[in-house]
C-alpha positions as CSV (number, residue, x, y, z in Angstrom):
1,M,-78.0,81.1,-43.6
2,S,-76.0,77.9,-43.8
3,G,-77.1,74.7,-42.1
4,R,-73.9,74.5,-40.1
5,S,-74.1,74.3,-36.4
6,P,-72.5,77.0,-34.3
7,V,-68.8,76.6,-33.8
8,M,-67.9,75.5,-30.3
9,K,-65.1,77.4,-28.6
10,S,-61.8,75.6,-28.1
11,V,-59.4,75.4,-25.1
12,F,-55.7,74.7,-25.6
13,V,-53.7,73.5,-22.6
14,T,-49.9,73.4,-22.8
15,V,-47.3,72.2,-20.3
16,G,-44.3,73.0,-22.6
17,T,-41.5,70.5,-22.6
18,T,-42.1,69.6,-18.9
19,S,-44.4,67.2,-17.1
20,F,-47.4,68.6,-15.3
21,D,-49.8,65.7,-14.9
22,D,-51.7,67.4,-12.1
23,L,-52.7,70.1,-14.6
24,I,-53.7,67.6,-17.3
25,A,-55.7,65.5,-14.7
26,T,-57.5,68.6,-13.3
27,V,-58.4,70.2,-16.6
28,S,-59.7,66.9,-18.1
29,S,-61.6,66.0,-15.0
30,P,-65.4,65.7,-15.2
31,A,-65.8,68.8,-13.0
32,A,-63.6,70.9,-15.3
33,L,-65.2,69.5,-18.5
34,Q,-68.6,70.3,-17.2
35,V,-67.7,73.9,-16.4
36,L,-66.0,74.3,-19.8
37,R,-69.1,73.0,-21.5
38,S,-71.3,75.3,-19.5
39,R,-69.1,78.2,-20.7
40,G,-69.5,77.3,-24.4
41,Y,-66.3,75.3,-24.9
42,G,-66.7,72.2,-27.0
43,Q,-63.1,71.2,-27.6
44,L,-60.2,70.6,-25.3
45,V,-56.7,70.1,-26.8
46,L,-54.0,69.0,-24.4
47,Q,-50.3,69.2,-25.0
48,V,-49.1,66.8,-22.3
49,G,-45.3,67.1,-22.8
50,R,-43.3,64.5,-20.9
51,G,-46.2,63.7,-18.6
52,A,-47.2,60.1,-17.8
53,L,-50.9,60.9,-18.0
54,E,-52.7,60.3,-21.3
55,P,-56.3,61.5,-20.7
56,A,-59.0,59.3,-22.2
57,P,-61.5,61.0,-24.5
58,S,-64.4,62.2,-22.4
59,G,-67.7,60.2,-22.7
60,S,-69.9,61.8,-20.2
61,V,-69.7,65.5,-21.1
62,A,-70.0,66.9,-24.6
63,V,-66.5,68.2,-24.8
64,A,-64.2,66.7,-27.4
65,V,-60.8,65.9,-25.8
66,E,-57.6,65.3,-27.8
67,S,-54.0,65.2,-26.7
68,F,-50.5,65.0,-28.1
69,R,-47.0,65.2,-26.5
70,F,-44.9,67.5,-28.7
71,K,-45.1,69.4,-32.0
72,D,-42.4,71.5,-33.8
73,S,-44.6,74.5,-33.2
74,L,-47.7,75.3,-31.1
75,A,-48.5,78.4,-33.1
76,R,-51.4,76.8,-35.0
77,D,-52.9,75.4,-31.8
78,L,-52.6,78.8,-30.1
79,R,-54.2,80.6,-33.1
80,R,-57.2,78.2,-33.0
81,A,-57.8,78.5,-29.3
82,D,-60.4,80.7,-27.7
83,L,-58.7,80.2,-24.3
84,V,-55.3,79.0,-23.3
85,I,-54.5,77.3,-20.0
86,S,-50.7,77.0,-19.5
87,H,-48.0,76.2,-17.0
88,A,-46.1,79.3,-16.0
89,G,-43.1,78.7,-18.3
90,A,-41.9,82.0,-19.8
91,G,-41.9,80.7,-23.4
92,S,-45.5,79.4,-23.2
93,C,-46.7,82.6,-21.5
94,L,-45.0,84.9,-24.0
95,E,-46.1,83.0,-27.1
96,T,-49.7,82.9,-25.9
97,L,-49.8,86.6,-24.9
98,E,-48.2,87.7,-28.2
99,E,-50.9,85.7,-30.0
100,G,-53.4,87.9,-28.1
101,K,-55.2,84.9,-26.5
102,P,-56.8,85.0,-23.0
103,L,-54.5,83.0,-20.7
104,I,-55.0,81.2,-17.4
105,V,-51.6,80.4,-15.9
106,V,-51.6,77.4,-13.5
107,I,-48.8,77.3,-11.0
108,N,-47.0,74.0,-10.5
109,E,-46.6,74.0,-6.7
110,K,-44.4,70.9,-6.8
111,L,-41.6,72.8,-8.4
112,M,-38.8,73.8,-6.1
113,D,-37.0,77.1,-6.9
114,N,-40.3,78.4,-8.4
115,H,-39.4,81.4,-10.6
116,Q,-42.5,80.5,-12.5
117,L,-44.6,81.5,-9.5
118,E,-43.0,85.0,-9.6
119,L,-43.6,85.3,-13.4
120,A,-47.3,84.3,-13.1
121,K,-47.9,86.6,-10.1
122,Q,-46.4,89.6,-12.0
123,L,-48.4,88.9,-15.2
124,H,-51.5,88.6,-13.0
125,R,-50.7,91.8,-11.1
126,D,-50.3,93.6,-14.5
127,G,-53.7,92.3,-15.6
128,H,-52.5,90.2,-18.5
129,V,-53.5,86.7,-17.2
130,L,-55.6,84.9,-14.7
131,C,-53.6,82.9,-12.3
132,C,-54.4,79.8,-10.1
133,N,-53.2,76.4,-9.0
134,C,-54.6,73.0,-9.8
135,S,-56.8,73.1,-6.7
136,T,-58.5,76.3,-7.8
137,L,-58.6,75.8,-11.6
138,V,-62.2,74.7,-11.7
139,E,-63.3,77.6,-9.6
140,T,-61.3,80.0,-11.8
141,L,-63.0,78.5,-14.9
142,Q,-66.4,79.1,-13.3
143,S,-65.8,82.7,-12.3
144,M,-63.4,83.9,-15.1
145,D,-64.2,87.2,-16.8
146,L,-61.8,87.2,-19.8
147,S,-62.9,90.7,-20.8
148,T,-61.0,92.1,-17.8
149,L,-57.6,90.9,-19.2
150,K,-55.3,93.6,-20.6
151,P,-53.6,93.0,-23.9
152,F,-49.9,92.4,-23.6
153,P,-47.8,94.9,-25.6
154,P,-47.0,93.0,-28.9
155,G,-43.6,92.5,-30.5
156,Q,-41.4,93.6,-27.6
157,P,-39.4,90.5,-26.6
158,E,-36.6,92.7,-25.2
159,K,-39.2,94.2,-22.8
160,F,-40.3,90.7,-21.8
161,A,-36.6,89.8,-21.2
162,L,-36.2,92.8,-18.9
163,F,-39.5,91.9,-17.2
164,L,-38.2,88.3,-16.6
165,D,-34.9,89.6,-15.3
166,K,-36.8,91.8,-12.8
167,V,-39.1,88.9,-11.8
168,V,-36.2,86.5,-11.1
169,G,-34.1,89.2,-9.4
170,F,-31.4,89.9,-12.0
171,Q,-32.0,93.7,-11.8
C-alpha cells in the first residue's frame, strides 16, 4: 500500500460562454463548500465565463477552489470531475452527459425567454440530471443521490437535436 492520501473527489462548475455570477457565488459560498466537503469533495473548479465574480480561494473549509474564464476545450476538466454543476446551456449539458458524468443543472432565473428551463426540466423528467436553481443548490447538494441518475444514450447528437427541437417547440 502506498503512502498516498485518498484522492478527494472533484466538482467542476461551468457557465459556458455566459455570465452566471449567482451560480458562482452560490457554489463557492461557505455553506456550499461545507456540504461539498461533507460529501467527500475536496476540489472545486469554476469556469466563470464572462462573469464579474472571481471567487477567492476558500480558507475556512478544506475545499481547494480554482477558477478560470475560458479554455479552448473543457473536455479535460469534465473527464477529471466526479460531479458537474452547470448552467442549462445545451452544449454544456450535452458535453457533460456524453462524458457520462453526474450533472446538476442550475437554472438561471434571470434569463428572459428561458428555453434553458425547458431543456433542464426535460432532462430532469427523463432522469438524466438533477435540476435546481441557485436558492435550492445547497439543499440539492445535501440531498443528492447520484446513483439514481440514468445514463444519457451516448453518441447520438441527432437525437439530442431532435430532443432540443421538441423542447423549444420546433416540432
